[in-house]
C-alpha positions in Angstrom: 0.0 0.0 0.1 1.2 3.6 -0.6 2.0 5.9 2.3 -0.8 8.2 2.6 1.7 11.5 2.4 4.2 11.5 -0.4 6.9 14.1 -0.6 9.1 16.1 -3.4 11.9 18.6 -2.9 12.6 21.7 -4.8 15.6 22.8 -5.3 15.2 26.0 -3.0 14.5 24.0 -0.1 10.5 23.9 -0.3 9.2 20.5 0.4 5.7 19.7 -1.1 4.0 17.3 1.0 0.9 15.7 -0.5 -1.5 13.6 1.5 -3.3 10.9 -0.9 -4.8 8.0 1.3 -5.0 4.9 -0.8 -8.2 3.4 -1.4 -10.5 6.5 0.2 -12.3 8.8 -1.6 -11.6 11.4 1.0 -8.7 11.9 2.9 -9.6 11.4 6.7 -7.2 11.3 9.7 -6.6 7.8 11.1 -3.8 6.3 13.1 -1.8 5.5 9.7 -1.9 9.1 8.7 -0.9 10.1 12.1 2.3 8.1 12.0 2.8 10.0 8.5 2.4 13.1 10.0 4.9 12.3 12.5 7.3 11.1 9.8 6.9 14.5 7.7 7.9 16.6 10.5 10.9 14.4 11.2 12.2 14.8 7.8 11.5 18.4 7.7 13.2 18.6 11.1 16.1 16.3 10.1 17.0 17.2 6.7 19.1 20.6 6.1 18.0 20.9 2.4 14.4 21.4 3.5 13.8 24.9 4.4 10.0 24.9 4.6 6.9 22.4 3.8 3.8 23.4 2.0 0.9 20.5 2.7 -1.8 19.7 0.1 -4.2 17.2 -1.0 -3.9 14.2 -3.9 -7.4 14.2 -4.1 -10.1 17.0 -4.9 -10.9 17.6 -1.3 -8.4 18.3 1.2 -8.9 16.6 4.2 -12.1 15.8 6.2 -12.5 14.8 9.9 -11.5 11.5 11.6 -11.6 8.1 10.3 -14.9 6.1 11.4 -12.5 3.2 12.9 -10.4 5.7 15.2 -13.6 7.1 16.5 -15.4 3.9 17.1 -12.4 3.2 19.2 -12.2 6.4 21.0 -15.8 5.7 22.1 -15.4 1.9 23.0 -11.6 3.4 25.2 -13.6 5.7 27.0 -16.0 2.9 28.7 -13.0 1.4 30.4 -9.9 3.6 30.0 -8.3 6.5 32.7 -8.3 10.0 31.9 -4.6 9.8 31.6 -5.0 7.0 29.0 -7.7 8.7 26.8 -5.8 12.0 27.3 -2.4 10.4 25.5 -4.7 8.7 23.0 -7.0 11.4 21.8 -4.5 13.9 22.6 -2.1 13.0 20.3 -3.1 14.9 16.9 -3.5 18.3 19.1 0.2 17.7 20.3 1.2 17.4 16.4 -0.5 20.3 15.6 1.2 22.3 18.4 5.1 20.9 16.9 4.2 21.6 13.3 3.2 25.2 14.2 6.4 26.0 16.5 8.8 24.4 13.5 11.8 26.7 12.8 10.9 25.4 9.1 7.7 27.0 8.1 4.3 24.8 7.1 2.0 26.3 4.5 -1.5 24.8 3.9 -2.5 24.9 0.3 -6.3 23.8 0.6 -7.3 22.6 -2.5 -10.9 21.4 -1.1 -13.3 20.4 1.6 -11.5 21.1 4.9 -13.5 19.5 8.0 -13.1 19.1 11.5 -9.2 17.8 11.7 -8.8 19.0 8.1 -9.3 22.8 8.7 -7.4 22.0 12.2 -4.5 20.7 10.2 -4.6 23.9 8.1 -5.0 26.4 11.3 -1.8 24.9 12.6 0.1 26.2 9.6 1.7 29.5 9.5 -0.2 30.5 6.4 -2.9 28.8 4.8 -4.4 29.2 1.2 -7.0 28.0 -0.4 -8.7 27.3 -3.9 -11.0 30.2 -5.1 -14.0 28.0 -5.6 -17.5 28.9 -3.9 -18.2 25.2 -3.5 -15.4 24.6 -1.0 -16.2 24.6 2.7 -14.6 25.1 5.7 -15.7 24.3 8.8 -15.6 22.6 12.5 -19.1 20.6 12.7 -18.1 18.4 15.6 -21.0 20.1 18.2 -23.4 18.0 15.7 -21.9 14.9 17.0 -22.2 16.0 20.4 -18.2 17.0 20.7 -15.8 19.7 20.0 -12.8 20.5 17.8 -10.2 18.5 19.6 -6.8 19.1 17.8 -6.6 23.1 18.6 -9.7 24.1 17.1 -11.0 26.2 19.6 -7.8 27.8 20.7 -6.8 28.8 16.8 -10.2 29.8 15.4 -10.6 32.7 18.0 -7.3 33.9 17.9 -7.7 34.1 13.8 -11.3 35.3 13.7 -12.2 37.1 16.8 -14.0 35.5 20.0 -17.7 36.0 18.5 -17.3 34.6 14.6 -15.5 32.0 16.0 -17.9 31.4 18.8 -20.9 31.9 15.8 -19.1 28.4 13.9 -18.1 26.4 16.7 -21.6 26.5 18.5 -23.3 26.2 15.2 -21.0 23.8 13.3 -21.5 25.2 9.9 -19.1 25.9 7.1 -18.1 28.9 5.2 -16.7 29.4 1.9 -13.4 30.7 0.9 -14.4 34.3 0.3 -16.0 34.3 3.9 -13.1 32.8 5.3 -10.7 35.1 4.1 -12.9 38.3 5.6 -12.8 36.4 8.9 -9.0 35.6 8.9 -9.2 32.3 9.2 -7.4 31.8 5.6 -4.6 34.2 4.6 -5.4 34.3 0.7 -7.9 32.8 -1.7 -6.1 31.9 -5.3 -7.3 30.0 -8.3 -6.9 26.6 -8.1 -4.3 26.1 -11.1 -2.0 28.4 -9.1 -2.7 27.5 -5.6 0.4 25.3 -5.1 2.8 27.6 -6.7 1.6 30.3 -4.7 2.0 28.7 -1.7 5.4 27.1 -2.3 6.3 31.1 -2.9 5.0 32.1 0.7 6.6 29.4 2.3 10.1 30.5 0.2 9.3 34.3 1.8 9.1 32.8 5.2 12.5 30.6 5.0 14.3 31.4 8.0 12.1 33.1 10.1 11.1 31.8 13.3 7.5 31.1 14.5 5.8 34.3 16.1 2.3 33.7 17.4 1.8 37.8 17.3 2.4 37.5 13.5 0.3 35.0 12.7 -2.7 35.7 15.1 -4.1 39.1 14.8 -6.5 38.4 18.1 -3.8 36.4 20.1 -4.2 39.1 22.8 -8.0 38.1 23.0 -9.0 41.3 24.7 -12.5 40.4 23.7 -12.6 37.1 25.4 -14.5 37.5 28.8 -13.5 35.7 31.8 -14.8 32.0 32.5 -18.0 31.4 34.5 -21.0 29.3 34.4 -23.0 32.0 34.0 -21.1 33.8 31.4 -20.7 30.4 29.4 -24.5 30.1 29.3 -25.1 33.9 28.4 -22.4 33.2 25.2 -24.1 30.1 24.4 -27.7 31.8 24.1 -26.3 34.7 22.4 -25.7 32.5 19.7 -28.9 30.5 19.6 -28.8 27.7 22.1 -31.7 27.5 24.5 -31.2 26.6 28.4 -32.8 23.5 27.8 -30.3 22.5 24.9 -27.9 24.0 27.0 -28.5 21.5 29.2 -29.2 18.4 27.3 -26.3 19.0 25.4 -22.7 19.1 26.8 -20.9 19.9 24.1 -22.0 23.5 23.8 -20.4 24.4 27.6 -17.5 22.4 26.6 -17.0 24.5 23.4 -17.7 27.6 25.3 -15.3 26.6 28.8 -12.4 25.5 26.1 -12.5 28.8 24.1 -12.9 31.0 27.8 -10.3 28.9 29.5 -7.7 28.6 26.8 -8.0 32.3 26.5 -4.5 33.7 26.6 -3.1 30.6 27.6 0.1 29.4 25.3 -0.8 27.1 22.8 0.2 23.8 23.5 -1.3 24.7 27.4 -4.4 25.7 25.4 -4.7 22.7 23.6 -4.4 20.5 26.9 -7.4 22.6 28.2 -9.2 21.9 24.9 -8.5 18.3 25.4 -9.6 18.3 29.0 -12.9 19.7 28.0 -13.3 17.4 24.9 -12.6 14.5 27.4 -15.6 15.4 29.6 -17.5 14.6 26.3 -16.0 11.3 25.2 -16.5 10.0 29.3 -20.3 11.6 28.3 -23.2 9.2 27.9 -24.4 11.8 25.6 -21.7 12.4 23.2 -21.3 8.4 22.8 -24.5 8.0 21.7 -24.7 11.2 19.2 -21.5 10.0 18.0 -22.7 6.2 17.4 -26.0 7.1 15.7 -25.2 10.3 14.1 -22.0 9.9 13.0 -21.0 6.2 12.5 -24.2 4.4 12.2 -25.3 7.1 10.0 -22.6 6.8 7.4 -23.1 3.0 7.8 -27.2 3.5 7.0 -26.2 5.6 3.9 -23.8 2.8 2.6 -26.4 0.0 3.4 -29.4 1.5 3.2 -28.9 2.6 -0.9 -30.4 0.9 -3.4 -28.8 -1.9 -5.0 -26.5 -1.1 -7.9 -28.3 -0.3 -11.3 -31.5 0.9 -9.5 -32.4 4.3 -10.8 -35.4 6.3 -11.8 -35.9 7.6 -15.3 -39.5 9.2 -14.7 -42.4 10.1 -12.3 -45.9 10.8 -12.6 -47.6 12.6 -9.5 -51.2 12.7 -8.5 -52.7 16.5 -7.1 -51.1 17.0 -3.6 -53.5 18.0 -0.8 -52.9 20.9 1.2 -51.6 18.9 4.3 -48.9 17.3 2.0 -47.6 20.1 0.4 -44.2 19.3 1.6 -44.1 16.9 -1.0 -44.7 19.9 -3.7 -41.5 21.4 -2.2 -39.5 18.6 -2.4 -39.9 17.0 -5.7 -39.7 20.7 -7.1 -35.5 20.0 -6.6 -35.9 17.2 -8.5 -33.6 17.2 -11.7 -35.8 14.1 -13.5 -38.5 14.2 -15.9 -42.2 14.6 -13.8 -45.3 15.0 -15.1 -48.4 16.3 -13.0 -51.1 13.8 -13.8 -54.7 14.5 -12.7 -56.2 11.4 -13.7 -53.9 9.8 -10.7 -55.6 9.9 -7.1 -54.4 12.5 -4.6 -51.1 12.1 -3.0 -49.8 9.3 -5.2 -46.8 9.0 -7.4 -45.8 6.6 -9.7 -42.0 6.0 -10.7 -40.7 4.4 -13.8 -37.7 2.7 -13.3 -34.4 2.1 -15.7 -36.1 -1.4 -17.0 -39.4 0.6 -18.0 -41.2 -0.7 -14.9 -43.4 1.3 -13.0 -44.4 1.5 -9.3 -46.7 3.6 -7.2 -46.6 4.8 -3.6 -48.8 7.0 -1.8 -47.2 10.3 -0.6 -47.7 10.7 3.1 -45.8 13.2 5.6 -45.1 12.4 9.5 -47.0 15.0 10.6 -50.0 12.9 10.2 -51.4 9.9 11.9 -50.4 6.8 10.3 -52.0 5.1 7.4 -51.8 1.2 7.5 -54.5 1.0 4.5 -52.3 3.1 2.3 -50.3 0.0 1.1 -46.9 1.3 -0.7 -45.7 4.8 1.3 -43.2 7.7 1.2 -43.3 9.0 4.2 -41.5 12.8 4.1 -40.0 13.6 7.6 -39.0 17.4 8.0 -35.6 18.4 7.2 -33.6 18.8 10.2 -29.9 19.8 11.2 -28.9 16.2 10.3 -30.7 16.1 7.1 -33.8 13.9 6.3 -35.1 10.6 6.1 -37.9 9.4 4.0 -39.6 6.0 5.0 -40.6 3.3 2.2 -43.1 1.8 4.1 -44.8 -1.8 2.6 -43.1 -1.6 -0.9 -42.3 -5.3 -2.3 -38.1 -5.6 -3.4 -38.8 -4.0 -7.2 -40.5 -1.2 -6.0 -38.1 -0.4 -2.6 -35.3 -0.4 -5.2 -36.6 2.2 -7.2 -38.5 4.6 -4.7 -34.9 4.2 -3.2 -33.1 5.7 -5.8 -35.8 8.2 -6.0 -35.1 9.2 -2.6 -31.7 9.4 -3.0 -32.1 11.9 -5.6 -33.8 14.1 -2.5 -30.9 13.9 -0.5 -32.4 11.7 1.8 -31.8 8.5 3.6 -34.0 5.9 2.6 -35.4 3.4 5.2 -37.3 0.6 4.4 -40.3 -0.8 6.8 -42.7 -3.6 6.0 -45.7 -1.8 6.9 -48.7 -1.9 7.1 -48.3 1.7 8.9 -45.3 4.0 9.5 -42.6 3.3 12.1 -41.8 6.7 12.5 -45.2 7.6 13.0 -45.5 5.2 15.8 -42.7 6.5 17.6 -44.1 10.1 17.2 -45.1 12.3 20.4 -43.9 9.3 23.0 -41.6 9.7 25.7 -38.3 7.6 25.2 -39.2 4.9 27.4 -42.7 4.3 24.9 -40.8 4.5 21.8 -38.0 2.0 23.1 -40.9 -0.3 24.0 -41.9 0.2 20.7 -39.1 -0.3 18.9 -37.9 -3.4 20.8 -41.1 -5.4 19.0 -39.6 -4.6 15.6 -37.6 -7.7 14.9 -36.5 -7.1 11.1 -33.8 -4.7 10.2 -31.2 -3.1 11.7 -31.8 -1.9 15.1 -28.9 0.9 14.8 -31.0 2.4 11.9 -34.0 2.4 13.2 -32.3 4.7 15.6 -30.6 6.9 12.5 -33.8 7.3 11.0 -36.0 8.4 14.6 -33.5 11.2 15.3 -33.2 12.2 11.5 -37.0 12.5 11.6 -36.8 14.4 14.8 -39.2 11.9 16.7 -36.5 11.2 18.9 -34.1 14.1 20.3 -30.5 13.7 18.9 -29.2 13.6 22.7 -30.4 10.0 23.3 -29.0 8.7 20.2 -32.5 7.1 19.3 -34.5 5.1 21.6 -33.0 1.9 21.6 -29.6 3.3 21.8 -31.1 5.6 24.5 -32.3 2.4 26.3 -29.3 0.5 26.3 -27.6 3.3 28.4 -30.1 3.2 31.1 -29.0 1.8 34.6 -30.5 -2.1 34.8 
């Protein structure tokens, strides 16, 4: 297997390090990549011919978050490991970034594509960050959405670059920004055309040769005079200012851990601030809430997207749609976004869709929305859940294999998760409005399908709160 980082050295001493993990569509942080990063920094330190290092990606994206296997390992380890053991294991990447940032030989990031989570944190650790001029490119720290915080310096470097309030907005919402916005916020140093990105980054690196790291030059908000002293009341007020209600602040510990990291780490040296951040990160790793959210909304969600996808070759050629009633107008809005031939057909029953698949076969389904009573008599149904912060699920109820494949392909075109259930009624509707205890009792009677996927669907649909991880995941966490 090829190395995850390959290098080439220019005659002027600029080392180009290209991250390109074999057999992956996107680069992600794994133990293997962290080993390669250590080897890269050793090479930079030891080779006198190397004067600087430019880091870029060999893929269309730069670097996403953490590898699933590694995240699952962290969650499993948190059940039995000590704080010291978890600090050593989970804090490795943050310590690597402190070393990279302080290097006498400057590292420069050439961000050629999507940079999320650890990928953005890697670029923030570089002295300068150049990003490709593509408005579709997104940079962000979305960890709060899975009950975590950026644990490799993100809560420390972002406020020092962008300022306190803009950083808190990004950290507490998990939203991403495009390159132009990132430049205005001071998150990146410059935005350049993709074709010139690496050459421009090399020029910047050459200009830095022989200059020691100076935190005051890198961070325009190094003094962090705008960061208030830490207190619980202050943390709550800051979170509220950025849209976090009092109930959510209590139910989702990531909010307090993020604010605490920023306030407690302010004005500390980066190495010390990174340790402060990691201690708050470990609060979450040892928290059952974060464990449930990571398992359901990250690990199992990605597995569901793979395993619930329609079989290879399944597809939709066109569809006919009957009149849509007033109570199901959410379907009108959803179907309007489809890039497929579709025809309004007044001869069809109301709230009905007829899908023609690639083989020419037709499949009929009733269009339903989650915010109505279950309809056991409707036959094959597509139950549309509201679009939430984690995406959308559409339940495929009571369809045979052929119809389920075609309907699943349609759901995929709607950028939604297809969850197939046998019927006769909607399982999501059966959970709606019940307590978690009642939901768990109801869900435990489902003997078919993967239990984890039911939890994913319930959380995506909003019938179970995200902090629960879904009814069965929540139930398994309760004391016997």
